[in-house]
BAFI-26668 format. One record per atom (N, C-alpha, C): residue number from 1; residue in one letter; chain; x, y, z. Coordinates in steps of 0.1 Angstrom, whole numbers, padded with zeros to 4 digits. Example, Ala and Ser with C-alpha at 12.3 -4.5 7.8 and 13.67 -1.06 7.14 Angstrom:
2
{site 1; "a"; "A"; {0132; -0057; 0078}}
{site 1; "a"; "A"; {0123; -0045; 0078}}
{site 1; "a"; "A"; {0132; -0033; 0078}}
{site 2; "s"; "A"; {0128; -0022; 0071}}
{site 2; "s"; "A"; {0137; -0011; 0071}}
{site 2; "s"; "A"; {0129; 0000; 0079}}
! end
This chain:
119
{site 1; "x"; "A"; {0211; 3132; 0280}}
{site 1; "x"; "A"; {0220; 3138; 0281}}
{site 1; "x"; "A"; {0227; 3131; 0272}}
{site 2; "x"; "A"; {0236; 3133; 0268}}
{site 2; "x"; "A"; {0245; 3125; 0259}}
{site 2; "x"; "A"; {0254; 3115; 0266}}
{site 3; "x"; "A"; {0260; 3104; 0262}}
{site 3; "x"; "A"; {0264; 3096; 0267}}
{site 3; "x"; "A"; {0282; 3102; 0262}}
{site 4; "x"; "A"; {0292; 3101; 0272}}
{site 4; "x"; "A"; {0309; 3107; 0267}}
{site 4; "x"; "A"; {0310; 3096; 0260}}
{site 5; "x"; "A"; {0321; 3102; 0251}}
{site 5; "x"; "A"; {0325; 3095; 0240}}
{site 5; "x"; "A"; {0342; 3093; 0247}}
{site 6; "x"; "A"; {0342; 3079; 0246}}
{site 6; "x"; "A"; {0354; 3072; 0252}}
{site 6; "x"; "A"; {0361; 3064; 0244}}
{site 7; "x"; "A"; {0357; 3061; 0234}}
{site 7; "x"; "A"; {0366; 3050; 0224}}
{site 7; "x"; "A"; {0355; 3058; 0209}}
{site 8; "x"; "A"; {0369; 3055; 0200}}
{site 8; "x"; "A"; {0362; 3060; 0186}}
{site 8; "x"; "A"; {0350; 3051; 0182}}
{site 9; "x"; "A"; {0348; 3038; 0184}}
{site 9; "x"; "A"; {0335; 3034; 0185}}
{site 9; "x"; "A"; {0322; 3038; 0189}}
{site 10; "x"; "A"; {0324; 3050; 0197}}
{site 10; "x"; "A"; {0312; 3058; 0203}}
{site 10; "x"; "A"; {0312; 3070; 0194}}
{site 11; "x"; "A"; {0317; 3073; 0183}}
{site 11; "x"; "A"; {0315; 3087; 0173}}
{site 11; "x"; "A"; {0304; 3074; 0164}}
{site 12; "x"; "A"; {0291; 3084; 0163}}
{site 12; "x"; "A"; {0282; 3084; 0153}}
{site 12; "x"; "A"; {0287; 3083; 0138}}
{site 13; "x"; "A"; {0301; 3091; 0137}}
{site 13; "x"; "A"; {0304; 3091; 0121}}
{site 13; "x"; "A"; {0313; 3081; 0116}}
{site 14; "x"; "A"; {0322; 3074; 0129}}
{site 14; "x"; "A"; {0331; 3060; 0127}}
{site 14; "x"; "A"; {0318; 3052; 0127}}
{site 15; "x"; "A"; {0307; 3051; 0133}}
{site 15; "x"; "A"; {0297; 3037; 0134}}
{site 15; "x"; "A"; {0289; 3040; 0119}}
{site 16; "x"; "A"; {0285; 3054; 0116}}
{site 16; "x"; "A"; {0281; 3052; 0098}}
{site 16; "x"; "A"; {0292; 3052; 0087}}
{site 17; "x"; "A"; {0305; 3050; 0091}}
{site 17; "x"; "A"; {0315; 3046; 0085}}
{site 17; "x"; "A"; {0313; 3030; 0081}}
{site 18; "x"; "A"; {0313; 3026; 0091}}
{site 18; "x"; "A"; {0310; 3009; 0093}}
{site 18; "x"; "A"; {0300; 3007; 0081}}
{site 19; "x"; "A"; {0288; 3015; 0083}}
{site 19; "x"; "A"; {0279; 3010; 0077}}
{site 19; "x"; "A"; {0281; 3013; 0060}}
{site 20; "x"; "A"; {0284; 3022; 0055}}
{site 20; "x"; "A"; {0296; 3025; 0046}}
{site 20; "x"; "A"; {0299; 3015; 0041}}
{site 21; "x"; "A"; {0309; 3008; 0049}}
{site 21; "x"; "A"; {0317; 2999; 0045}}
{site 21; "x"; "A"; {0311; 2984; 0041}}
{site 22; "x"; "A"; {0300; 2983; 0049}}
{site 22; "x"; "A"; {0286; 2972; 0040}}
{site 22; "x"; "A"; {0289; 2971; 0034}}
{site 23; "x"; "A"; {0281; 2989; 0034}}
{site 23; "x"; "A"; {0269; 2992; 0016}}
{site 23; "x"; "A"; {0274; 2990; 0005}}
{site 24; "x"; "A"; {0291; 2993; 0005}}
{site 24; "x"; "A"; {0304; 2992; -0005}}
{site 24; "x"; "A"; {0303; 2975; -0009}}
{site 25; "x"; "A"; {0307; 2970; 0002}}
{site 25; "x"; "A"; {0310; 2955; -0002}}
{site 25; "x"; "A"; {0296; 2946; -0009}}
{site 26; "x"; "A"; {0283; 2953; -0002}}
{site 26; "x"; "A"; {0274; 2943; -0005}}
{site 26; "x"; "A"; {0271; 2949; -0021}}
{site 27; "x"; "A"; {0273; 2961; -0023}}
{site 27; "x"; "A"; {0268; 2966; -0038}}
{site 27; "x"; "A"; {0282; 2958; -0052}}
{site 28; "x"; "A"; {0297; 2958; -0045}}
{site 28; "x"; "A"; {0304; 2954; -0051}}
{site 28; "x"; "A"; {0304; 2943; -0054}}
{site 29; "x"; "A"; {0297; 2930; -0044}}
{site 29; "x"; "A"; {0296; 2915; -0048}}
{site 29; "x"; "A"; {0293; 2917; -0060}}
{site 30; "x"; "A"; {0284; 2923; -0066}}
{site 30; "x"; "A"; {0278; 2919; -0077}}
{site 30; "x"; "A"; {0287; 2923; -0093}}
{site 31; "x"; "A"; {0299; 2934; -0092}}
{site 31; "x"; "A"; {0304; 2935; -0104}}
{site 31; "x"; "A"; {0309; 2925; -0108}}
{site 32; "x"; "A"; {0310; 2928; -0122}}
{site 32; "x"; "A"; {0316; 2913; -0131}}
{site 32; "x"; "A"; {0331; 2912; -0126}}
{site 33; "x"; "A"; {0332; 2900; -0125}}
{site 33; "x"; "A"; {0346; 2893; -0118}}
{site 33; "x"; "A"; {0355; 2901; -0125}}
{site 34; "x"; "A"; {0358; 2909; -0137}}
{site 34; "x"; "A"; {0369; 2914; -0142}}
{site 34; "x"; "A"; {0374; 2925; -0134}}
{site 35; "x"; "A"; {0360; 2928; -0125}}
{site 35; "x"; "A"; {0364; 2944; -0117}}
{site 35; "x"; "A"; {0367; 2941; -0103}}
{site 36; "x"; "A"; {0372; 2927; -0103}}
{site 36; "x"; "A"; {0375; 2919; -0084}}
{site 36; "x"; "A"; {0388; 2928; -0086}}
{site 37; "x"; "A"; {0396; 2931; -0089}}
{site 37; "x"; "A"; {0411; 2933; -0088}}
{site 37; "x"; "A"; {0412; 2948; -0094}}
{site 38; "x"; "A"; {0402; 2957; -0098}}
{site 38; "x"; "A"; {0398; 2968; -0104}}
{site 38; "x"; "A"; {0392; 2981; -0095}}
{site 39; "x"; "A"; {0380; 2982; -0100}}
{site 39; "x"; "A"; {0371; 2992; -0092}}
{site 39; "x"; "A"; {0366; 2992; -0081}}
{site 40; "x"; "A"; {0360; 2976; -0078}}
{site 40; "x"; "A"; {0355; 2969; -0067}}
{site 40; "x"; "A"; {0364; 2968; -0062}}
{site 41; "x"; "A"; {0375; 2964; -0060}}
{site 41; "x"; "A"; {0388; 2962; -0051}}
{site 41; "x"; "A"; {0392; 2981; -0048}}
{site 42; "x"; "A"; {0392; 2990; -0056}}
{site 42; "x"; "A"; {0398; 3003; -0052}}
{site 42; "x"; "A"; {0382; 3010; -0041}}
{site 43; "x"; "A"; {0368; 3005; -0047}}
{site 43; "x"; "A"; {0360; 3013; -0039}}
{site 43; "x"; "A"; {0361; 3007; -0025}}
{site 44; "x"; "A"; {0368; 2992; -0021}}
{site 44; "x"; "A"; {0363; 2987; -0011}}
{site 44; "x"; "A"; {0376; 2991; 0000}}
{site 45; "x"; "A"; {0387; 2994; -0007}}
{site 45; "x"; "A"; {0399; 3002; 0000}}
{site 45; "x"; "A"; {0397; 3016; 0004}}
{site 46; "x"; "A"; {0387; 3024; -0004}}
{site 46; "x"; "A"; {0385; 3036; 0001}}
{site 46; "x"; "A"; {0373; 3039; 0009}}
{site 47; "x"; "A"; {0365; 3030; 0014}}
{site 47; "x"; "A"; {0353; 3027; 0020}}
{site 47; "x"; "A"; {0359; 3023; 0032}}
{site 48; "x"; "A"; {0368; 3012; 0032}}
{site 48; "x"; "A"; {0374; 3008; 0046}}
{site 48; "x"; "A"; {0387; 3018; 0051}}
{site 49; "x"; "A"; {0391; 3030; 0045}}
{site 49; "x"; "A"; {0398; 3043; 0047}}
{site 49; "x"; "A"; {0387; 3049; 0056}}
{site 50; "x"; "A"; {0379; 3052; 0055}}
{site 50; "x"; "A"; {0369; 3062; 0061}}
{site 50; "x"; "A"; {0370; 3062; 0074}}
{site 51; "x"; "A"; {0364; 3046; 0078}}
{site 51; "x"; "A"; {0363; 3044; 0094}}
{site 51; "x"; "A"; {0376; 3045; 0102}}
{site 52; "x"; "A"; {0386; 3037; 0095}}
{site 52; "x"; "A"; {0402; 3033; 0098}}
{site 52; "x"; "A"; {0407; 3050; 0102}}
{site 53; "x"; "A"; {0406; 3057; 0093}}
{site 53; "x"; "A"; {0414; 3071; 0096}}
{site 53; "x"; "A"; {0407; 3078; 0108}}
{site 54; "x"; "A"; {0392; 3075; 0107}}
{site 54; "x"; "A"; {0387; 3086; 0123}}
{site 54; "x"; "A"; {0392; 3073; 0132}}
{site 55; "x"; "A"; {0393; 3066; 0132}}
{site 55; "x"; "A"; {0397; 3059; 0143}}
{site 55; "x"; "A"; {0416; 3062; 0146}}
{site 56; "x"; "A"; {0418; 3058; 0138}}
{site 56; "x"; "A"; {0434; 3067; 0138}}
{site 56; "x"; "A"; {0434; 3078; 0145}}
{site 57; "x"; "A"; {0429; 3087; 0135}}
{site 57; "x"; "A"; {0432; 3100; 0141}}
{site 57; "x"; "A"; {0421; 3105; 0156}}
{site 58; "x"; "A"; {0412; 3093; 0162}}
{site 58; "x"; "A"; {0409; 3098; 0175}}
{site 58; "x"; "A"; {0420; 3093; 0189}}
{site 59; "x"; "A"; {0431; 3083; 0182}}
{site 59; "x"; "A"; {0440; 3077; 0190}}
{site 59; "x"; "A"; {0454; 3088; 0191}}
{site 60; "x"; "A"; {0450; 3099; 0181}}
{site 60; "x"; "A"; {0463; 3109; 0180}}
{site 60; "x"; "A"; {0462; 3116; 0193}}
{site 61; "x"; "A"; {0472; 3120; 0199}}
{site 61; "x"; "A"; {0478; 3126; 0212}}
{site 61; "x"; "A"; {0478; 3145; 0210}}
{site 62; "x"; "A"; {0474; 3148; 0196}}
{site 62; "x"; "A"; {0472; 3161; 0195}}
{site 62; "x"; "A"; {0458; 3165; 0182}}
{site 63; "x"; "A"; {0451; 3175; 0191}}
{site 63; "x"; "A"; {0442; 3183; 0179}}
{site 63; "x"; "A"; {0446; 3179; 0164}}
{site 64; "x"; "A"; {0457; 3186; 0163}}
{site 64; "x"; "A"; {0462; 3188; 0148}}
{site 64; "x"; "A"; {0466; 3177; 0145}}
{site 65; "x"; "A"; {0470; 3168; 0146}}
{site 65; "x"; "A"; {0471; 3154; 0142}}
{site 65; "x"; "A"; {0456; 3149; 0136}}
{site 66; "x"; "A"; {0448; 3147; 0149}}
{site 66; "x"; "A"; {0434; 3146; 0149}}
{site 66; "x"; "A"; {0431; 3150; 0135}}
{site 67; "x"; "A"; {0428; 3164; 0132}}
{site 67; "x"; "A"; {0422; 3171; 0125}}
{site 67; "x"; "A"; {0427; 3166; 0111}}
{site 68; "x"; "A"; {0442; 3159; 0110}}
{site 68; "x"; "A"; {0449; 3155; 0097}}
{site 68; "x"; "A"; {0443; 3143; 0091}}
{site 69; "x"; "A"; {0441; 3136; 0104}}
{site 69; "x"; "A"; {0432; 3122; 0099}}
{site 69; "x"; "A"; {0421; 3123; 0093}}
{site 70; "x"; "A"; {0412; 3136; 0099}}
{site 70; "x"; "A"; {0398; 3138; 0096}}
{site 70; "x"; "A"; {0395; 3143; 0080}}
{site 71; "x"; "A"; {0409; 3148; 0078}}
{site 71; "x"; "A"; {0412; 3157; 0063}}
{site 71; "x"; "A"; {0411; 3141; 0056}}
{site 72; "x"; "A"; {0421; 3131; 0057}}
{site 72; "x"; "A"; {0424; 3117; 0049}}
{site 72; "x"; "A"; {0410; 3113; 0047}}
{site 73; "x"; "A"; {0405; 3110; 0061}}
{site 73; "x"; "A"; {0390; 3104; 0058}}
{site 73; "x"; "A"; {0380; 3112; 0049}}
{site 74; "x"; "A"; {0378; 3128; 0045}}
{site 74; "x"; "A"; {0372; 3132; 0039}}
{site 74; "x"; "A"; {0380; 3131; 0028}}
{site 75; "x"; "A"; {0392; 3131; 0021}}
{site 75; "x"; "A"; {0395; 3126; 0009}}
{site 75; "x"; "A"; {0390; 3115; 0005}}
{site 76; "x"; "A"; {0388; 3104; 0015}}
{site 76; "x"; "A"; {0384; 3093; 0011}}
{site 76; "x"; "A"; {0368; 3090; 0010}}
{site 77; "x"; "A"; {0365; 3100; 0011}}
{site 77; "x"; "A"; {0352; 3101; 0009}}
{site 77; "x"; "A"; {0345; 3106; -0005}}
{site 78; "x"; "A"; {0358; 3116; -0006}}
{site 78; "x"; "A"; {0356; 3122; -0023}}
{site 78; "x"; "A"; {0362; 3111; -0032}}
{site 79; "x"; "A"; {0373; 3106; -0029}}
{site 79; "x"; "A"; {0376; 3093; -0041}}
{site 79; "x"; "A"; {0364; 3082; -0040}}
{site 80; "x"; "A"; {0360; 3078; -0029}}
{site 80; "x"; "A"; {0347; 3069; -0032}}
{site 80; "x"; "A"; {0337; 3072; -0040}}
{site 81; "x"; "A"; {0333; 3086; -0034}}
{site 81; "x"; "A"; {0323; 3090; -0045}}
{site 81; "x"; "A"; {0324; 3091; -0060}}
{site 82; "x"; "A"; {0337; 3095; -0061}}
{site 82; "x"; "A"; {0342; 3097; -0075}}
{site 82; "x"; "A"; {0335; 3079; -0081}}
{site 83; "x"; "A"; {0342; 3077; -0076}}
{site 83; "x"; "A"; {0341; 3059; -0078}}
{site 83; "x"; "A"; {0329; 3054; -0081}}
{site 84; "x"; "A"; {0318; 3057; -0071}}
{site 84; "x"; "A"; {0306; 3055; -0073}}
{site 84; "x"; "A"; {0298; 3060; -0086}}
{site 85; "x"; "A"; {0302; 3070; -0088}}
{site 85; "x"; "A"; {0301; 3079; -0099}}
{site 85; "x"; "A"; {0308; 3073; -0112}}
{site 86; "x"; "A"; {0322; 3067; -0115}}
{site 86; "x"; "A"; {0324; 3057; -0124}}
{site 86; "x"; "A"; {0315; 3041; -0128}}
{site 87; "x"; "A"; {0312; 3038; -0113}}
{site 87; "x"; "A"; {0305; 3024; -0114}}
{site 87; "x"; "A"; {0291; 3026; -0115}}
{site 88; "x"; "A"; {0287; 3036; -0115}}
{site 88; "x"; "A"; {0270; 3041; -0124}}
{site 88; "x"; "A"; {0273; 3043; -0136}}
{site 89; "x"; "A"; {0281; 3048; -0139}}
{site 89; "x"; "A"; {0280; 3051; -0157}}
{site 89; "x"; "A"; {0285; 3038; -0164}}
{site 90; "x"; "A"; {0292; 3028; -0160}}
{site 90; "x"; "A"; {0300; 3018; -0160}}
{site 90; "x"; "A"; {0285; 3010; -0163}}
{site 91; "x"; "A"; {0274; 3013; -0157}}
{site 91; "x"; "A"; {0263; 3005; -0152}}
{site 91; "x"; "A"; {0264; 2991; -0142}}
{site 92; "x"; "A"; {0277; 2995; -0138}}
{site 92; "x"; "A"; {0278; 2985; -0124}}
{site 92; "x"; "A"; {0264; 2983; -0115}}
{site 93; "x"; "A"; {0261; 2994; -0111}}
{site 93; "x"; "A"; {0253; 2998; -0098}}
{site 93; "x"; "A"; {0239; 3005; -0106}}
{site 94; "x"; "A"; {0229; 3000; -0101}}
{site 94; "x"; "A"; {0217; 3008; -0106}}
{site 94; "x"; "A"; {0212; 3022; -0101}}
{site 95; "x"; "A"; {0207; 3026; -0101}}
{site 95; "x"; "A"; {0204; 3045; -0098}}
{site 95; "x"; "A"; {0199; 3038; -0081}}
{site 96; "x"; "A"; {0192; 3034; -0077}}
{site 96; "x"; "A"; {0186; 3029; -0065}}
{site 96; "x"; "A"; {0197; 3030; -0055}}
{site 97; "x"; "A"; {0207; 3021; -0057}}
{site 97; "x"; "A"; {0221; 3019; -0052}}
{site 97; "x"; "A"; {0230; 3032; -0051}}
{site 98; "x"; "A"; {0230; 3039; -0064}}
{site 98; "x"; "A"; {0239; 3048; -0067}}
{site 98; "x"; "A"; {0233; 3057; -0059}}
{site 99; "x"; "A"; {0219; 3066; -0055}}
{site 99; "x"; "A"; {0215; 3073; -0045}}
{site 99; "x"; "A"; {0219; 3067; -0033}}
{site 100; "x"; "A"; {0214; 3055; -0028}}
{site 100; "x"; "A"; {0220; 3050; -0013}}
{site 100; "x"; "A"; {0235; 3056; -0011}}
{site 101; "x"; "A"; {0243; 3049; -0018}}
{site 101; "x"; "A"; {0257; 3053; -0016}}
{site 101; "x"; "A"; {0264; 3069; -0014}}
{site 102; "x"; "A"; {0257; 3074; -0025}}
{site 102; "x"; "A"; {0259; 3090; -0024}}
{site 102; "x"; "A"; {0255; 3098; -0013}}
{site 103; "x"; "A"; {0243; 3095; -0010}}
{site 103; "x"; "A"; {0238; 3101; 0007}}
{site 103; "x"; "A"; {0244; 3098; 0017}}
{site 104; "x"; "A"; {0246; 3085; 0014}}
{site 104; "x"; "A"; {0256; 3081; 0025}}
{site 104; "x"; "A"; {0269; 3086; 0029}}
{site 105; "x"; "A"; {0276; 3087; 0018}}
{site 105; "x"; "A"; {0288; 3094; 0018}}
{site 105; "x"; "A"; {0286; 3107; 0019}}
{site 106; "x"; "A"; {0276; 3115; 0012}}
{site 106; "x"; "A"; {0272; 3131; 0015}}
{site 106; "x"; "A"; {0274; 3133; 0034}}
{site 107; "x"; "A"; {0264; 3124; 0037}}
{site 107; "x"; "A"; {0261; 3123; 0049}}
{site 107; "x"; "A"; {0274; 3121; 0061}}
{site 108; "x"; "A"; {0278; 3116; 0058}}
{site 108; "x"; "A"; {0294; 3111; 0066}}
{site 108; "x"; "A"; {0302; 3123; 0061}}
{site 109; "x"; "A"; {0303; 3133; 0050}}
{site 109; "x"; "A"; {0311; 3141; 0051}}
{site 109; "x"; "A"; {0305; 3152; 0059}}
{site 110; "x"; "A"; {0297; 3154; 0059}}
{site 110; "x"; "A"; {0291; 3166; 0066}}
{site 110; "x"; "A"; {0293; 3162; 0083}}
{site 111; "x"; "A"; {0297; 3151; 0087}}
{site 111; "x"; "A"; {0298; 3150; 0099}}
{site 111; "x"; "A"; {0311; 3149; 0103}}
{site 112; "x"; "A"; {0317; 3152; 0093}}
{site 112; "x"; "A"; {0333; 3151; 0094}}
{site 112; "x"; "A"; {0337; 3167; 0092}}
{site 113; "x"; "A"; {0331; 3172; 0085}}
{site 113; "x"; "A"; {0331; 3185; 0087}}
{site 113; "x"; "A"; {0329; 3194; 0101}}
{site 114; "x"; "A"; {0320; 3188; 0108}}
{site 114; "x"; "A"; {0315; 3192; 0118}}
{site 114; "x"; "A"; {0321; 3187; 0133}}
{site 115; "x"; "A"; {0332; 3176; 0130}}
{site 115; "x"; "A"; {0336; 3168; 0138}}
{site 115; "x"; "A"; {0350; 3180; 0139}}
{site 116; "x"; "A"; {0355; 3181; 0129}}
{site 116; "x"; "A"; {0367; 3191; 0120}}
{site 116; "x"; "A"; {0368; 3204; 0128}}
{site 117; "x"; "A"; {0356; 3209; 0128}}
{site 117; "x"; "A"; {0351; 3221; 0136}}
{site 117; "x"; "A"; {0351; 3223; 0151}}
{site 118; "x"; "A"; {0350; 3211; 0156}}
{site 118; "x"; "A"; {0348; 3207; 0168}}
{site 118; "x"; "A"; {0362; 3207; 0178}}
{site 119; "x"; "A"; {0370; 3199; 0163}}
{site 119; "x"; "A"; {0387; 3200; 0171}}
{site 119; "x"; "A"; {0391; 3211; 0176}}
! end
């Protein structure tokens, strides 16, 4: 029997979002210094947006509002996926990290779509 979801912290998708943030911070730590306020910062903001919007949506009173924040989180995933591709193209990340990040993002997107269907 599954534990009852009482807070957004109980959501597996939120937990995966936090894992994504940690991975993005780990990978961007090694970007060139000139990217500190560029692509690195943008990737960090996009990743933080994913679990943040999941949490904010969870706290909304109406399903329509919750769905809107799930949609925003999905948009942040797409934004981040694009930024990962750019980082790979610029040789800021290697094939292994590219694959890890894109798999995590894809998994979160599928989880968000499923959550959206349940609302």
